[in-house]
Structure formats: C-alpha cells, structure tokens
N, C-alpha and C positions, 0 to 999 in steps of 0.2 A: 570634461568628465572623467570621471578616475574609473580603475579597474574592476571597485564595487559598483559602482554607478549602472554600468556596462551589465554586471552580473545580477543587479534587480530588474531591470529595463526587460533583459532576454528572459528571466523569468516571469514576469510580468506581460505579459507576451505572448510566453508559452502560458501561462493559465487559459488567458483570453481563447487562445483559438482550440484551447480541450475544453474550454463550458461550451466554445459556439457547436464544435462537436456532439457535445452529450446533450445538448438540446436540440439539436438535426437528426440526430439518431435515434434520440431516445421515443419517437411513437413509432419510428421502424423495427422493433426488438423486443420479445417476450421478457418480462420481469425475472429475471433472477436473485432470488432471496438469497441472503449470504446466511450460510450451515453455524453450526454452533460453533464448529472445530475449526470454520476458517475466522469466525470471532474470535476465539479466544487465542487461534496465531496471531490474529492484527493484536489485539489488546497484547501478547508478548510484545512485539516489535516495539510498538509503542512504549511502552515498556521499557527495551532496553534502552528505546530513542533519549527519554527523560534519565533513566542512570546512567548514564551513559559516559558520566565524569569521572567512576568504577569503572576500569575497561573489561573486569572481570564481572563483573556484576552485567553489565551492559551487554560487551558481546555472549556471553550466557544465557539470560533474557533474550537478547536476537536470535540467536542458535537453537533457542528452542520453538522459536513462533515461523521459526522455516522449516522447521521436523514437522511440527504440527500442519504446518499448510501442503506442504507436501504428502504424508498422510491424506489430510483432504481430499486434495488431486485424485491419488490411487484410489482412494472411494468412489469418487464420483464417477472415474472411470470405471469402474467398474458398474455402477449401475446403469450406465449406457450402453 
C-alpha cells in the first residue's frame, strides 16, 4: 500500500466516524441555523479553494471568508 492509499483509507475512516457521531448526537442538540453572514463566509472559502490555482485570488477569497466568519462569531456572541 502506498502513502496515498493510506491517506485515503484514513480519510474514509475519519468520515465514517464523523457521520456516526452526527447521527448519534443529532437528537440531543437543538438545531442551529446558519446565519446569512456565515453562509457568505462559507461561500468565500469554497470559492477560494476552487480558485486556488491563482494564489492571490484564492488566498484573498479565503481571507475574506475567514474575516466574515470571525465577524459572525462576534455578532453571535453579543446576542447571547
């Protein structure tokens, strides 16, 4: 088995564990909806990953996404 096969196997195992935990813990927690600002931050991070070929654009989009996520966290903390 090559190193890439080991990484794939570990990734699949981690995904299975996360899926099991999500299904087990689903009923114990209340549903937290994604805020519009968090959704926008997620979209910027995904766009940064997709446009990762050009480092300046990719890192810029990811940076904007992280900044928006941090702003959203502060807004959520103020409400509670």
